[in-house]
C-alpha positions as CSV (number, residue, x, y, z in Angstrom):
1,M,0.9,39.8,-21.0
2,I,-1.8,42.1,-19.4
3,P,-3.9,40.7,-16.7
4,L,-7.5,40.8,-17.4
5,P,-10.3,41.4,-14.9
6,S,-11.9,38.2,-13.5
7,H,-14.8,36.8,-15.0
8,D,-17.0,37.3,-12.0
9,M,-16.1,41.1,-11.8
10,R,-17.0,41.7,-15.6
11,C,-20.1,39.9,-15.2
12,S,-21.1,42.0,-12.2
13,E,-20.2,45.2,-13.9
14,E,-22.2,44.4,-17.1
15,L,-25.4,43.5,-15.2
16,G,-25.1,46.4,-12.5
17,G,-25.2,43.9,-9.8
18,R,-28.7,43.1,-10.5
19,L,-28.6,39.5,-11.6
20,P,-26.7,36.7,-10.1
21,C,-23.4,36.2,-12.0
22,R,-22.2,32.6,-13.3
23,S,-19.8,31.1,-10.9
24,G,-15.8,31.1,-11.6
25,S,-16.2,27.2,-12.0
26,A,-18.2,27.8,-15.4
27,G,-15.1,29.8,-16.8
28,R,-12.9,27.1,-15.5
29,A,-15.0,24.4,-17.3
30,A,-15.0,26.4,-20.5
31,K,-11.1,26.6,-20.2
32,S,-10.9,22.9,-19.4
33,K,-13.1,22.2,-22.7
34,M,-10.7,24.5,-24.7
35,E,-7.5,22.4,-23.4
36,W,-9.2,19.1,-24.1
37,A,-10.2,20.3,-27.6
38,F,-6.6,21.3,-28.2
39,V,-5.2,17.9,-27.0
40,L,-7.7,16.2,-29.2
41,G,-6.8,18.3,-32.1
42,C,-3.0,17.2,-31.6
43,V,-4.2,13.5,-31.2
44,V,-5.8,13.8,-34.5
45,L,-2.9,15.5,-36.0
46,G,-0.3,12.8,-34.9
47,L,-2.7,10.2,-36.0
48,L,-2.8,11.5,-39.4
49,I,1.0,12.0,-39.8
50,R,1.6,8.4,-38.4
51,L,-1.2,6.9,-41.0
52,D,0.5,8.7,-43.6
53,F,3.9,7.1,-42.9
54,M,2.0,3.6,-42.5
55,R,0.4,4.1,-45.8
56,A,3.7,5.1,-47.5
57,S,5.5,2.1,-46.1
58,Q,2.5,-0.1,-47.5
59,W,1.6,-1.1,-43.9
60,S,4.6,-3.4,-43.8
61,I,6.3,-4.7,-40.8
62,D,9.7,-6.5,-40.2
63,S,10.5,-9.9,-38.7
64,D,11.1,-8.3,-35.1
65,E,7.7,-7.0,-35.1
66,A,6.4,-10.3,-36.8
67,I,7.6,-11.8,-33.6
68,V,5.2,-9.9,-31.3
69,G,2.3,-10.9,-33.6
70,L,3.3,-14.6,-33.4
71,M,3.5,-14.2,-29.6
72,A,0.1,-12.6,-29.5
73,K,-1.2,-15.4,-31.8
74,H,0.1,-18.2,-29.5
75,I,-1.3,-16.4,-26.4
76,L,-4.8,-16.4,-28.2
77,E,-4.4,-20.1,-29.1
78,G,-3.8,-20.8,-25.4
79,R,-0.2,-21.8,-25.5
80,G,0.5,-19.6,-22.5
81,I,1.8,-16.2,-21.9
82,P,5.6,-15.8,-22.5
83,V,7.3,-13.5,-20.0
84,F,9.9,-12.1,-22.4
85,Y,10.1,-11.4,-26.2
86,Y,10.8,-14.7,-27.7
87,G,14.5,-15.8,-28.0
88,Q,15.7,-13.3,-25.1
89,H,15.5,-12.6,-21.4
90,Y,14.3,-8.9,-21.6
91,M,11.5,-7.0,-22.9
92,G,8.5,-8.0,-21.4
93,S,5.4,-9.4,-23.4
94,L,2.8,-6.6,-22.6
95,E,2.9,-5.4,-26.3
96,A,2.1,-9.0,-27.3
97,L,-0.7,-9.2,-24.7
98,C,-2.2,-6.1,-26.2
99,A,-1.9,-7.4,-29.6
100,S,-3.7,-10.6,-28.7
101,G,-6.7,-8.4,-27.6
102,M,-6.5,-6.3,-30.8
103,F,-6.3,-9.8,-32.8
104,R,-9.4,-11.1,-31.0
105,L,-11.4,-8.2,-31.9
106,F,-10.2,-7.4,-35.5
107,G,-8.1,-10.5,-36.5
108,A,-4.4,-11.0,-36.9
109,S,-2.7,-8.9,-39.5
110,P,0.3,-6.5,-39.7
111,I,-2.1,-3.5,-39.7
112,V,-3.8,-4.6,-36.4
113,L,-0.6,-5.4,-35.1
114,S,0.8,-1.9,-35.8
115,L,-2.4,-0.4,-34.0
116,V,-0.8,-1.4,-30.7
117,P,2.1,0.9,-30.8
118,L,0.1,3.5,-32.5
119,S,-2.3,3.5,-29.7
120,F,0.3,4.1,-27.0
121,A,2.0,6.6,-29.3
122,L,-1.3,8.8,-29.4
123,L,-1.8,8.1,-25.6
124,L,1.4,9.8,-24.9
125,I,0.0,13.0,-26.2
126,P,-2.5,13.8,-23.3
127,I,0.1,12.4,-20.8
128,M,2.7,14.9,-22.1
129,H,0.0,17.6,-22.0
130,A,-0.7,17.0,-18.4
131,L,3.0,16.6,-17.5
132,G,3.9,19.8,-19.1
133,A,0.9,21.8,-17.6
134,A,1.6,20.3,-14.1
135,L,5.3,21.7,-14.4
136,G,4.9,24.8,-16.4
137,G,1.4,25.7,-17.0
138,R,-1.1,25.5,-19.8
139,T,1.6,26.7,-22.5
140,A,4.1,24.1,-21.5
141,G,1.7,21.5,-21.9
142,R,0.4,22.6,-25.3
143,V,3.8,22.7,-26.6
144,A,4.8,19.3,-25.2
145,A,1.6,17.8,-26.6
146,L,2.1,19.5,-30.1
147,L,5.7,18.3,-30.3
148,V,4.8,14.6,-29.7
149,A,1.9,15.1,-32.5
150,V,4.5,16.4,-34.7
151,P,7.8,15.0,-33.8
152,P,11.0,14.4,-35.7
153,S,10.9,11.4,-38.1
154,A,12.6,8.9,-35.5
155,L,9.7,9.1,-33.3
156,I,7.3,9.0,-35.9
157,I,8.8,5.7,-37.3
158,W,8.8,4.1,-33.7
159,S,5.4,5.1,-32.9
160,T,4.3,2.4,-35.1
161,K,6.9,-0.3,-34.7
162,A,5.6,-3.3,-32.5
163,R,9.2,-4.1,-31.4
164,G,8.6,-5.3,-27.9
165,G,8.1,-2.2,-25.8
166,F,10.1,0.7,-27.1
167,I,7.2,3.1,-27.5
168,E,5.5,1.9,-24.4
169,V,8.3,2.6,-22.0
170,L,8.0,6.3,-23.2
171,V,4.4,6.2,-22.0
172,L,5.0,4.6,-18.7
173,G,8.1,6.8,-18.2
174,A,6.1,9.9,-18.7
175,L,3.2,8.8,-16.8
176,A,5.5,7.9,-13.7
177,L,7.0,11.4,-14.0
178,L,3.6,12.8,-14.0
179,V,2.5,10.8,-10.8
180,A,5.8,11.8,-9.1
181,T,5.1,15.4,-9.9
182,K,1.9,15.3,-8.4
183,W,3.4,13.6,-5.3
184,L,5.8,16.2,-4.9
185,Q,3.5,19.0,-5.1
186,G,1.2,17.5,-2.7
187,E,1.6,15.9,0.6
188,L,4.6,13.6,0.8
189,S,2.7,11.4,3.5
190,R,0.0,10.4,1.1
191,L,0.5,6.7,-0.1
192,R,-1.5,6.9,-3.2
193,Y,1.0,8.6,-5.4
194,P,4.1,6.5,-4.4
195,T,2.0,3.3,-4.9
196,I,1.0,4.2,-8.3
197,A,4.3,5.5,-9.6
198,G,6.0,2.4,-8.1
199,A,3.6,0.0,-10.0
200,I,4.1,2.0,-13.1
201,L,7.9,1.9,-12.9
202,G,7.7,-1.8,-12.0
203,I,5.7,-2.6,-15.2
204,G,8.2,-0.5,-17.2
205,W,11.1,-2.4,-15.6
206,W,9.6,-5.7,-16.9
207,V,8.5,-4.1,-20.4
208,N,12.0,-2.6,-21.0
209,N,14.9,-1.8,-18.8
210,Q,15.2,1.7,-20.4
211,I,12.7,2.7,-17.6
212,L,15.7,3.0,-15.6
213,Y,16.1,6.5,-17.3
214,F,13.2,7.6,-15.5
215,L,13.5,5.6,-12.3
216,L,17.0,7.0,-11.3
217,P,15.7,10.7,-11.4
218,I,12.2,9.8,-9.7
219,G,13.9,7.9,-7.1
220,G,16.6,10.6,-6.5
221,F,14.3,13.7,-6.5
222,V,11.6,12.1,-4.3
223,G,14.4,10.7,-2.0
224,M,15.9,14.1,-1.5
225,A,12.5,15.7,-0.9
226,V,11.3,13.2,1.6
227,L,14.7,13.3,3.5
228,R,14.6,17.0,3.7
229,S,11.1,17.1,4.9
230,V,12.0,14.5,7.6
231,L,15.1,16.6,8.7
232,E,12.9,19.8,8.7
233,R,10.4,17.9,10.7
234,K,7.8,18.7,8.2
235,L,7.2,14.9,7.8
236,R,7.6,12.2,10.3
237,F,10.2,9.6,9.9
238,W,7.7,6.7,9.8
239,Q,5.6,8.6,7.2
240,G,8.5,9.1,4.8
241,A,9.5,5.4,5.4
242,L,6.1,4.1,4.7
243,A,5.7,6.0,1.6
244,C,8.9,4.9,0.1
245,L,8.2,1.2,1.1
246,C,5.0,1.3,-0.6
247,G,6.7,2.7,-3.7
248,A,9.3,-0.1,-3.4
249,A,6.6,-2.7,-2.8
250,A,4.4,-1.7,-5.8
251,F,7.5,-1.6,-7.9
252,F,8.2,-5.2,-7.3
253,V,4.5,-6.2,-7.6
254,G,4.4,-4.4,-11.2
255,S,7.5,-6.2,-12.2
256,L,6.8,-9.6,-10.6
257,P,6.9,-11.5,-14.1
258,Y,10.5,-10.3,-14.4
259,W,11.8,-11.4,-10.7
260,A,9.7,-14.6,-11.2
261,Y,11.4,-15.7,-14.3
262,N,14.9,-14.5,-13.0
263,V,14.7,-16.2,-9.8
264,A,13.6,-19.6,-11.7
265,H,16.3,-19.3,-14.3
266,G,19.2,-17.7,-12.5
267,F,18.9,-14.3,-13.4
268,P,19.9,-14.2,-17.0
269,S,18.3,-10.8,-17.6
270,L,21.2,-9.2,-15.8
271,G,23.5,-10.1,-18.9
272,M,22.0,-7.1,-20.7
273,F,23.7,-4.8,-18.0
274,G,27.2,-5.2,-19.5
275,L,29.6,-2.4,-19.6
276,A,31.8,-1.3,-22.6
277,D,35.6,-1.1,-22.3
278,S,37.2,2.3,-22.2
279,E,37.8,2.1,-26.0
280,A,34.3,1.4,-26.8
281,V,33.1,4.1,-24.3
282,K,35.1,6.7,-26.3
283,K,33.8,5.5,-29.7
284,H,30.2,5.5,-28.2
285,A,30.8,9.1,-27.0
286,E,31.8,10.2,-30.4
287,G,28.9,8.5,-32.1
288,L,26.4,10.0,-29.6
289,F,27.1,13.6,-30.5
290,S,28.1,12.9,-34.2
291,E,25.2,10.6,-35.1
292,A,22.7,9.6,-32.4
293,I,21.7,13.1,-31.0
294,P,21.4,14.7,-34.4
295,I,19.1,11.7,-35.6
296,L,17.0,12.4,-32.3
297,L,16.7,16.0,-32.9
298,G,15.6,15.3,-36.7
299,A,18.7,16.7,-38.4
300,V,19.6,13.2,-39.8
301,R,17.5,10.2,-40.6
302,F,17.9,6.7,-39.0
303,W,20.7,4.6,-40.4
304,H,21.7,7.7,-42.3
305,S,24.9,9.8,-41.9
306,E,23.9,12.7,-44.3
307,E,22.0,15.8,-43.0
308,I,18.5,16.5,-44.3
309,F,20.0,19.7,-45.3
310,P,23.4,21.3,-45.2
311,G,24.1,22.5,-41.6
312,A,20.9,20.8,-40.4
313,A,22.8,19.3,-37.3
314,A,24.3,22.6,-36.4
315,C,20.9,24.3,-36.5
316,A,19.4,21.7,-34.4
317,Y,22.2,21.9,-31.8
318,V,21.9,25.7,-31.8
319,L,18.2,25.7,-31.6
320,Y,17.9,22.9,-28.7
321,A,21.0,24.1,-26.8
322,S,19.8,27.6,-26.6
323,M,16.4,26.5,-25.2
324,L,17.8,24.2,-22.7
325,G,20.6,26.6,-21.9
326,S,17.8,29.2,-21.3
327,L,16.0,26.9,-19.1
328,L,19.2,26.5,-16.9
329,V,19.7,30.3,-16.6
330,L,15.9,30.7,-15.7
331,R,16.4,28.0,-13.1
332,R,19.9,28.8,-11.8
333,K,18.6,29.4,-8.3
334,Q,16.7,26.0,-8.1
335,V,19.7,24.2,-9.7
336,L,22.1,25.5,-7.3
337,M,19.6,24.6,-4.5
338,L,19.7,21.0,-5.6
339,L,23.4,20.8,-4.5
340,S,22.2,21.2,-1.0
341,G,19.4,18.6,-1.4
342,C,16.5,21.0,-1.8
343,V,14.2,20.4,-4.5
344,D,11.7,22.7,-5.9
345,R,8.5,20.7,-5.0
346,K,6.2,23.4,-6.9
347,Q,8.0,23.0,-10.3
348,P,10.3,19.9,-10.2
349,I,11.4,20.5,-13.9
350,E,14.9,19.4,-13.0
351,M,13.6,15.9,-12.3
352,V,12.3,15.7,-15.9
353,L,15.5,17.4,-17.3
354,A,17.9,14.8,-15.6
355,V,16.6,12.1,-17.9
356,I,18.7,13.5,-20.8
357,P,22.2,13.4,-19.3
358,L,21.3,10.1,-17.6
359,S,20.2,8.6,-20.9
360,C,23.3,9.7,-22.6
361,I,25.7,8.4,-19.8
362,I,24.0,5.0,-19.7
363,F,23.9,4.6,-23.4
364,V,27.7,5.5,-23.8
365,A,28.7,3.2,-21.2
366,S,26.5,0.2,-22.2
367,T,27.3,-2.4,-24.6
368,Y,24.5,-0.9,-26.8
369,G,26.3,2.3,-27.4
370,W,27.3,1.3,-30.8
371,L,23.8,1.8,-32.2
372,S,24.4,5.5,-32.9
373,Q,22.9,5.3,-36.3
374,A,19.8,3.8,-34.9
375,P,19.4,5.4,-31.3
376,R,16.1,3.6,-30.3
377,Y,17.8,3.1,-27.0
378,L,17.7,6.9,-26.5
379,L,13.9,7.3,-27.5
380,P,13.0,8.1,-23.9
381,M,15.1,11.3,-24.0
382,Y,12.1,12.9,-25.9
383,V,9.9,12.7,-22.9
384,S,12.4,15.0,-21.2
385,L,13.3,17.0,-24.3
386,F,9.7,18.0,-25.2
387,V,8.4,18.9,-21.7
388,S,11.7,20.9,-21.2
389,V,11.1,22.9,-24.3
390,G,7.6,23.4,-23.4
391,F,8.6,24.7,-20.0
392,C,11.2,27.1,-21.7
393,V,8.8,28.4,-24.3
394,S,6.2,29.1,-21.4
395,A,8.8,31.0,-19.6
396,L,9.9,32.9,-22.6
397,A,6.3,33.9,-23.7
398,A,6.0,35.9,-20.4
399,R,8.8,38.0,-21.7
400,S,8.5,38.0,-25.3
401,R,5.7,36.3,-27.0
402,S,7.4,36.7,-30.6
403,L,10.5,35.1,-29.4
404,A,8.8,32.1,-27.8
405,T,6.6,31.8,-31.0
406,G,10.1,31.8,-33.1
407,C,11.6,29.2,-31.1
408,I,8.6,26.7,-31.4
409,A,8.2,27.4,-35.0
410,G,11.8,26.6,-35.7
411,I,11.6,23.3,-33.7
412,L,8.3,22.2,-35.7
413,G,10.1,23.3,-38.9
414,L,12.9,21.1,-38.3
415,N,10.6,18.3,-37.2
416,I,8.5,18.5,-40.4
417,A,11.6,18.8,-42.6
418,S,12.9,15.7,-40.8
419,A,9.9,13.7,-41.8
420,Y,9.1,15.0,-45.3
421,L,12.2,17.0,-46.8
422,G,13.0,15.2,-49.9
423,G,10.3,12.5,-49.3
424,R,9.0,10.9,-46.5
425,A,11.5,9.5,-44.0
426,I,10.3,5.9,-44.4
427,A,12.4,3.3,-42.8
428,G,14.2,1.0,-45.3
429,E,13.3,-2.6,-44.9
430,P,16.2,-4.8,-43.4
431,I,19.1,-5.8,-45.5
432,V,19.4,-9.5,-46.4
433,F,22.6,-9.8,-48.6
434,N,24.9,-6.9,-49.7
435,A,22.6,-4.1,-50.4
436,E,19.4,-6.2,-51.2
437,R,16.6,-5.6,-48.9
438,V,13.2,-7.6,-47.8
439,A,10.4,-6.6,-50.2
440,R,7.7,-4.4,-48.7
441,D,4.7,-6.7,-49.9
442,D,5.0,-10.4,-49.4
443,S,1.6,-11.3,-51.1
444,E,3.0,-12.2,-54.5
445,L,5.6,-14.3,-52.6
446,I,2.9,-16.0,-50.6
447,A,0.9,-16.7,-53.6
448,A,3.6,-18.3,-55.5
449,L,4.5,-20.4,-52.6
450,D,0.9,-21.5,-52.1
451,S,0.6,-22.3,-56.0
452,L,3.8,-24.6,-55.6
453,G,2.3,-26.2,-52.6
454,I,5.2,-25.1,-50.5
455,R,4.7,-25.0,-46.7
456,Y,8.2,-25.1,-45.5
457,V,11.3,-23.4,-46.7
458,R,14.8,-22.3,-45.8
459,T,15.3,-18.4,-45.7
460,N,16.8,-15.3,-44.1
461,Y,15.3,-14.2,-40.5
462,W,14.1,-11.2,-41.8
463,I,12.1,-12.8,-44.7
464,G,11.2,-15.9,-42.7
465,Y,9.4,-14.8,-39.4
466,R,7.4,-12.1,-41.4
467,L,6.2,-14.8,-43.8
468,A,5.3,-16.9,-40.8
469,F,3.0,-14.3,-39.3
470,E,1.4,-13.1,-42.5
471,T,0.6,-16.6,-43.4
472,N,-0.8,-17.5,-39.9
473,E,1.9,-20.0,-39.7
474,R,0.7,-21.8,-42.8
475,I,4.4,-21.4,-44.0
476,T,7.2,-22.0,-41.9
477,F,10.9,-21.9,-42.3
478,S,14.4,-22.9,-41.1
479,M,17.0,-20.2,-40.7
480,F,19.5,-19.8,-43.6
481,Q,22.5,-17.4,-43.0
482,E,22.8,-14.6,-40.7
483,P,21.4,-13.3,-38.4
484,H,21.0,-16.7,-36.9
485,Q,18.8,-15.8,-34.1
486,V,16.2,-18.7,-33.4
487,R,13.1,-17.0,-31.9
488,I,10.8,-20.2,-32.3
489,P,12.7,-23.5,-31.8
490,E,9.7,-25.4,-33.2
491,Y,10.4,-24.1,-36.5
492,E,13.9,-25.5,-36.7
493,A,12.8,-28.8,-35.1
494,A,10.5,-29.4,-38.0
495,L,13.2,-29.7,-40.4
496,A,14.7,-33.3,-40.3
497,P,18.5,-33.2,-41.3
498,A,18.0,-35.7,-44.1
499,A,15.4,-33.3,-45.8
500,R,17.5,-30.1,-45.4
501,E,19.3,-30.0,-48.8
502,R,16.0,-30.8,-50.6
503,T,14.2,-28.1,-48.8
504,P,13.1,-25.2,-51.1
505,L,15.1,-21.9,-50.6
506,V,13.7,-18.3,-50.7
507,L,16.4,-15.9,-51.5
508,V,17.1,-12.5,-52.7
509,P,18.6,-12.3,-56.1
510,G,22.1,-11.8,-55.1
511,E,21.9,-14.8,-53.1
512,A,20.3,-16.8,-55.6
513,E,23.1,-16.3,-58.0
514,L,25.5,-17.4,-55.5
515,V,23.5,-20.4,-54.6
516,R,22.9,-21.3,-58.2
517,G,26.5,-21.7,-58.7
518,A,26.8,-24.0,-55.8
519,L,24.0,-26.3,-56.6
520,R,25.5,-26.7,-60.1
521,A,28.9,-27.1,-58.6
522,A,27.5,-30.0,-56.6
523,Q,25.4,-31.3,-59.4
524,V,22.2,-30.9,-57.7
525,P,19.1,-30.2,-60.3
526,F,16.6,-27.7,-59.3
527,S,13.8,-25.4,-60.5
528,E,13.5,-21.6,-59.8
529,R,11.0,-19.0,-60.1
530,A,11.5,-15.3,-59.8
531,V,8.8,-13.4,-57.7
532,A,8.5,-9.8,-56.6
533,G,12.2,-9.2,-55.6
534,Y,12.8,-12.9,-54.5
535,V,14.0,-16.1,-56.2
536,I,12.1,-19.3,-55.1
537,M,14.5,-22.4,-55.5
538,Y,12.7,-25.7,-55.4
539,D,12.4,-29.3,-56.5
540,L,16.0,-29.6,-55.2
541,Q,17.3,-33.0,-56.1
542,P,20.7,-33.8,-54.3
543,P,22.3,-37.0,-55.6
544,A,21.9,-40.0,-53.2
545,K,24.8,-40.1,-50.7
546,S,26.2,-43.3,-49.1
547,A,27.4,-42.8,-45.7
548,A,31.0,-41.7,-45.9
549,R,33.8,-43.1,-43.6
550,Q,37.0,-41.4,-42.6
551,V,39.9,-43.2,-44.1
552,F,43.6,-43.0,-43.2
553,P,45.8,-43.4,-46.3
554,E,49.4,-43.9,-45.9
555,V,51.1,-40.5,-47.0
556,Q,54.0,-40.7,-49.2
557,S,54.7,-36.8,-49.1
558,A,53.2,-33.5,-47.8
559,K,54.5,-30.2,-49.3
560,A,53.1,-26.8,-48.5
561,S,53.9,-23.2,-49.1
562,G,56.1,-21.7,-46.4
563,S,58.4,-23.2,-43.9
564,R,55.9,-24.7,-41.5
565,D,55.3,-28.6,-41.0
566,P,52.4,-29.6,-43.3
567,Y,52.2,-33.1,-41.2
568,Q,50.7,-30.7,-38.4
569,A,47.6,-30.7,-40.5
570,L,47.6,-34.4,-40.9
571,D,48.2,-35.8,-37.4
572,G,44.7,-36.4,-36.2
573,D,44.7,-33.4,-33.7
574,V,42.8,-30.4,-34.5
575,R,44.5,-28.5,-31.8
576,T,47.6,-28.5,-34.0
577,R,47.8,-26.8,-37.4
578,W,49.8,-26.1,-40.4
579,G,49.9,-22.4,-41.2
580,S,51.3,-20.4,-44.2
581,G,53.6,-18.1,-42.0
582,E,52.7,-15.2,-44.1
583,A,49.6,-13.5,-45.3
584,Q,47.4,-15.2,-47.7
585,K,48.0,-14.8,-51.3
586,P,47.2,-16.5,-54.7
587,G,49.4,-19.5,-55.6
588,M,49.9,-20.8,-52.1
589,S,49.5,-24.6,-52.0
590,F,49.0,-27.6,-49.7
591,E,49.7,-31.0,-51.3
592,V,49.4,-34.5,-50.0
593,M,50.4,-37.6,-51.9
594,F,49.6,-41.2,-50.9
595,E,51.8,-44.2,-51.1
596,K,49.0,-45.9,-53.3
597,P,45.8,-44.8,-55.0
598,E,43.0,-44.5,-52.4
599,R,39.2,-44.6,-53.2
600,L,37.8,-41.4,-51.9
601,S,34.5,-39.7,-52.0
602,G,35.3,-36.3,-50.3
603,I,37.5,-34.4,-48.2
604,E,36.8,-32.4,-44.8
605,Y,39.0,-29.3,-43.8
606,E,38.7,-28.1,-40.3
607,I,40.1,-24.9,-39.3
608,G,40.1,-25.7,-35.7
609,M,41.1,-22.9,-33.3
610,W,42.0,-20.4,-36.1
611,P,38.6,-19.4,-37.3
612,H,39.8,-16.3,-38.9
613,D,42.6,-18.2,-40.9
614,Y,40.2,-19.7,-43.4
615,P,41.1,-19.7,-47.1
616,R,39.8,-16.5,-48.6
617,G,39.9,-18.5,-52.1
618,L,40.2,-22.1,-52.8
619,Q,40.6,-24.6,-55.6
620,V,40.7,-28.4,-54.8
621,E,42.4,-30.7,-57.4
622,L,42.6,-34.5,-57.2
623,V,45.6,-36.3,-58.6
624,L,44.6,-39.4,-60.4
625,P,46.8,-42.6,-60.5
626,S,47.9,-41.7,-64.0
627,G,49.4,-38.3,-62.7
628,E,46.6,-36.3,-64.2
629,R,45.0,-33.6,-62.1
630,R,41.4,-33.1,-62.1
631,V,39.6,-29.9,-60.7
632,A,37.1,-31.1,-58.0
633,L,36.3,-27.7,-56.9
634,R,36.7,-24.7,-59.0
635,A,37.8,-21.3,-57.3
636,G,34.8,-19.6,-58.4
637,D,32.6,-22.1,-56.8
638,Y,34.3,-22.3,-53.3
639,E,32.5,-19.1,-51.8
640,A,29.2,-20.4,-53.2
641,V,29.6,-23.9,-51.7
642,R,30.5,-22.3,-48.4
643,Y,27.5,-20.1,-48.4
644,L,25.0,-22.6,-49.3
645,Y,26.1,-25.2,-47.0
646,Q,26.7,-22.5,-44.3
647,M,30.4,-23.9,-43.6
648,N,32.3,-21.9,-41.3
649,G,34.4,-23.8,-38.9
650,V,34.4,-26.9,-41.4
651,F,34.6,-27.3,-45.0
652,R,33.3,-30.5,-46.6
653,L,33.7,-31.4,-50.3
654,D,31.9,-34.4,-51.6
655,F,32.6,-35.8,-55.1
656,A,31.9,-38.9,-57.1
657,P,33.9,-42.1,-55.7
658,Q,37.1,-42.4,-57.5
659,E,40.6,-43.7,-57.3
660,V,42.8,-40.8,-56.0
661,R,46.6,-40.6,-55.6
662,G,46.7,-37.3,-53.9
663,V,44.9,-34.0,-53.1
664,V,46.0,-30.5,-53.7
665,L,44.6,-27.3,-52.2
666,I,45.5,-24.0,-53.9
667,Q,44.9,-20.7,-52.4
668,T,43.2,-18.2,-54.8
669,G,42.2,-15.4,-52.5
670,R,44.0,-12.8,-50.7
671,D,44.2,-11.3,-47.0
672,E,46.5,-8.4,-46.4
673,R,47.1,-9.5,-42.7
674,L,46.0,-13.2,-41.8
675,D,47.7,-16.6,-42.4
676,W,46.1,-19.3,-44.1
677,S,45.7,-22.4,-41.7
678,I,44.6,-26.1,-41.8
679,G,43.7,-27.5,-38.3
680,E,43.1,-30.9,-39.8
681,L,42.6,-32.3,-43.3
682,M,40.8,-35.6,-43.5
683,F,39.9,-38.0,-46.1
684,L,36.5,-39.7,-46.9
685,G,35.7,-42.9,-48.5
686,P,32.4,-44.2,-49.7
687,G,30.2,-46.4,-47.7
688,G,30.7,-47.8,-44.2
689,Q,30.2,-45.9,-40.8
690,G,32.5,-43.1,-39.9
């Protein structure tokens, strides 16, 4: 680039020195206005892209996001401020607090809830511009801001997800890096910067422990700079110690809710810092490079394995590796100086760059590393990646403007392809059963429930919490099937055990087909209505059941497949078992005959200490006094009954009270490896107390 004469010189020459010239500050003000105009343009562009995605997804949220909305609603109702996301001991409630403010202004709705992460995502743009400019100049800042405005699809999606602090930690991390950079570039003895940086990192520690990705580089680089300045007598020891002490104190003040909760509850939050075993670490490392990083770079989409176009992952790796490699070559002297503890305080880009390897190491070593197809725990890498690319582009522009332009065009092209090639990269709704997902729009379901007068249902996690939020808790639910993560215990407590079997069900069609068979097998009349991708089963009328009691008939004989002793399943001790002694296959049987007919109303089969040995398929037959066999449970209904009544460790079958001479269990399923086991088989009689 050819240096131009200064503004003051040009002005003086043009006017012949006869008139006073505008001061240099006017020129700087004009440049500043241009920069702010550029940043504002990036913010508008980023907003339009994200609104386009929100509109295409029908402004929908998932149940994890609905939890944040419900937290905000409860805060507004005066129920207190929760320290953490409901149902867990990590991810602070900052997002819910912000959402409560939004709800007070605009009312509670999915759109208003999404405005909270969206606002943070847009705030990230000027912060990244400032960070890039502080490290590499105007071009670096512009590139960093532009890449946040037009990012890969992963960041677009997570820019609008109120999931408890994922986008917020990027903002806090970038802001902490900016403050730390200003601190390094100025006087280390000044207390303002370490205090601000410590407070930001402390808030981040409470909000989301991924702030660790930023905390370690900042602490390491600032610590080296302070130590070296003390050793070189450019900084007095007490000054360096006081600055570090202020930063540490501010950190603990910012993260005070985290520490107060953990001191009171025995530090449960530390449980999230578990390490993976060596085999898992190996798998995590493979997933990191084959799935997670290609997703972050825009070559693959979230929860996908196929590339957005053939060779996209290779292109992304080559593009970013060449950029970061060039940066390391350009900074080789400064990198080598780090080995002796010398930090380039004027341009500490290595502090920002260190976030990338640290993020990867922590991700691979943690128990969260299996999420390589949904690498939300690696999103902080974007801060480092975009600023580092901006720094490199700025350096390349001084040598070859066309090369720098080509690099940034290639990255932006990949980002746009990631978001729009083959259609918008809209995140799919959570899967409920097999491949069936939650509907994007619950309005028809809510209208149907209202028309039926239903205010409480049993349904899946991914349906239930969103339904509760979107109806302002007019309709709540009890958990049905996995994931069985109870976030709001009050919902479960509202369901009396005696009312469970009569409570309406909201299911996806595949579930409904299974449950329909179970209800018919159990002779339970019901009504149903299909609506907008769901099936509502209501007016369930289970037959009245008298209290069953365990009976102990005298056993005449017990026979079972294999050589194991069948009486081990009839000895009253669930710690012993009968096992088939070989892998499960159709035709295996377990038969018990009584000395005389016994009046039974059901059986209870407890798997005991062998949960993986449950029968893969089962038919239950009753031997009548005449010797005739009557099927009490058909093989086709076994899985349906287990599913409806959520029977895992214990399987119970009720039938009409009748005289029974024996019970036969017949295996109808198959497992290539595991035995069929019975921990204890119990017999139930009508009436009385068990």
